Every structure is written in C-alpha cells, then in structure tokens.
C-alpha positions in Angstrom: 195.2 83.9 70.6 192.8 85.5 69.6 195.2 85.9 66.0 195.8 81.7 66.9 192.0 81.6 67.0 191.4 83.4 63.5 193.6 81.7 61.6 192.2 78.3 62.8 188.5 79.5 61.6 189.9 81.2 58.3 191.7 77.5 57.4 188.1 75.8 58.5 185.9 78.2 56.3 189.3 78.2 52.9 189.0 74.5 53.3 184.8 74.2 53.5 183.4 77.5 51.2 181.2 74.7 49.6 180.2 73.8 52.8 177.3 76.7 53.8 177.5 75.1 57.8 181.3 74.9 58.2 181.7 78.3 56.7 178.9 79.9 58.1 180.3 79.1 62.0 183.0 80.1 61.8 181.6 83.6 60.6 179.3 83.9 63.4 182.4 83.1 65.3 184.6 85.5 63.8 182.0 88.0 63.6 180.5 87.4 67.9 184.0 87.1 69.1 185.1 90.1 67.1 188.0 88.6 65.6 188.3 91.1 62.4 190.3 94.4 63.1 188.0 97.3 62.1 184.6 95.7 61.3 183.5 93.0 60.0 182.1 93.6 57.1 185.1 94.8 55.6 186.9 91.6 56.9 184.2 89.8 54.8 185.0 91.6 51.4 188.6 91.9 52.0 189.6 88.5 53.3 186.3 86.5 51.3 185.7 88.8 48.7 181.8 88.3 50.0 179.5 91.0 50.0 178.7 91.3 53.9 174.7 90.4 52.9 176.0 86.6 52.0 177.7 86.0 55.1 174.8 87.2 57.6 172.4 85.0 55.0 175.7 82.2 55.4 175.7 82.7 59.7 171.6 82.9 59.4 171.6 79.1 57.6 173.8 77.5 59.8 172.1 79.1 62.9 168.6 77.3 61.1 171.0 73.5 60.8 171.8 73.7 64.7 168.0 74.0 65.0 166.8 71.3 62.8 169.2 68.8 64.1 167.5 67.7 66.7 164.7 66.9 64.6 166.9 66.3 61.5 166.4 62.3 60.8 169.5 62.5 58.9 168.1 64.6 56.7 169.2 68.4 56.8 168.9 71.3 53.9 171.6 71.2 51.8 172.7 74.8 50.9 172.1 78.1 52.5 169.6 78.7 49.7 167.3 76.0 51.0 167.9 77.1 54.6 166.7 80.5 54.0 163.4 79.1 53.5 163.1 78.3 56.7 164.9 81.5 59.1 163.0 84.0 58.6 160.4 81.6 60.9 161.0 81.4 64.6 162.6 77.9 66.2 159.8 76.3 67.0 158.0 77.0 63.6 161.3 76.2 61.4 160.8 72.6 63.4 157.0 72.2 62.3 157.7 72.8 59.1 160.9 70.7 59.1 158.3 67.9 59.7 155.9 68.8 57.3 158.6 68.7 54.9 160.1 65.3 55.6 157.0 63.5 56.6 155.5 65.2 52.5 158.5 63.0 51.5 159.0 65.8 48.5 162.5 66.0 47.3 164.8 68.5 48.8 164.6 71.7 47.4 163.7 75.3 48.7 160.9 74.9 46.0 159.3 72.1 47.6 160.0 73.8 52.0 158.3 77.0 51.1 155.5 74.6 49.9 155.6 73.8 53.9 155.7 77.0 54.9 152.2 78.1 53.6 150.5 77.0 57.4 152.6 79.0 59.2 152.6 81.9 57.4 148.6 81.6 57.5 149.6 80.8 61.3 151.3 84.0 61.6 149.0 86.1 60.3 146.0 84.6 61.8 147.8 85.6 64.9 148.4 89.4 64.1 144.5 89.8 62.9 143.7 88.6 66.0 145.3 90.6 68.0 143.0 94.1 67.6 144.4 97.4 68.1 142.7 97.9 70.8 144.6 95.3 73.1 148.3 96.8 71.6 146.8 100.3 73.0 148.0 101.1 77.1 145.4 102.0 79.3 146.1 105.5 80.2 146.0 106.6 76.2 143.0 104.6 76.1 142.1 107.2 78.9 143.9 110.1 77.3 142.0 109.7 73.8 138.3 109.3 75.7 139.1 112.6 77.6 140.0 114.4 74.6 137.1 113.0 72.7 135.0 114.1 75.5 136.3 117.6 74.7 135.9 117.2 71.3 132.3 117.1 71.4 131.3 119.1 74.7 133.6 122.0 72.3 131.0 121.2 69.2 128.0 122.0 71.9 129.4 125.3 72.7 130.1 126.2 69.2 133.7 125.6 68.9 134.8 128.2 71.4 136.5 126.0 73.7 138.5 124.0 71.2 140.8 127.5 70.4 141.5 127.0 75.2 142.4 123.1 74.6 144.7 123.4 71.3 146.3 126.1 73.1 146.1 124.6 76.5 147.8 121.2 74.3 150.3 123.8 72.2 151.6 124.5 76.0 152.4 121.2 77.0 153.7 119.8 73.7 156.4 122.6 74.2 157.2 122.0 77.8 157.9 118.2 77.3 160.1 119.4 74.0 162.7 121.2 76.4 
C-alpha cells in the first residue's frame, strides 16, 4: 500500500516538477508519511537530484499557498521564491501581508511582496522590544538574584570576609546538583 502511494506521489512530482505547489505538497506527504527507505535527505537526493534544503523550501512554499488560498482572490505566488518571502511569518501575518500586497496593485514579484512585509517586520520587532527582560525572568530567579545581591552588599560591608564563605556554599550546591 505504501509503495503504491509512493509511486502515485512520485508521478505527481515528475509531472509537475515545474509546478512548485504540487511538488511541495507531494514531498510533504512523502516526508510526513515516511514513504522513503533510508532518510528523506537521501530520498530527495537519489530520486530527484534535489538538496534537502530545496525540498524543504518547496514544502514550506506549498504550506504558504495553502494558507493564502482562502484569501488569494485568484492571485497567489507563482513560484517558490515568491512564497518564500512569506514563509518566515505566522499564518496571520502571511495573510495580512498578502492582503496588503494585493491592495497595493504592484506587479507580482518577490521584491514587491517583500516591500509589503516591512510593516510586519516592524510589528515583530516592536513586540520583541516591548517585552522587557524582567518580564521574561521567573519570579524564583528574581528572588534568588536579589538575595545574592543582598549577600554581596553584606560582604562588601564585612570587607568581603563573607564572600569566601558564600562562594564555598555555592560551589558545594553546584557540585551536589551535578551529581
């Protein structure tokens, strides 16, 4: 059964090698259903003389097309390179970028699609910068650091005599933890 399905999918790839969407969908199913013998990388190299990276680009491009299909208004990326521009964004971001691209009336090229990604890049970078490091650190970690800072301040007041003691305690705890 699996051999029959593999032959069917290989026929799809062979007939549609110039059509990135069908090829990507077939490769995805071969990969996901593990219809190859050794490794996916070896399979695409031996059977299709294709690098693993190219196979994954085709799979990702097909996933982008699947995501955009409901809103494509008949216009979708025409090649893997155009779809690749959108691949690094979330599904929602891909759709927003694609809507902006369609609304722009620009000619369908990867460069023009990329121009519509700038607002999404800015939004992503704003999200990253708005999240302060303090928000990411756990409460337990903050408490431990504050306690350590208090101990350092105490050590400074004691002319650093307590520092050697605390370093020894920390070393022992680390050694116990590693075992």
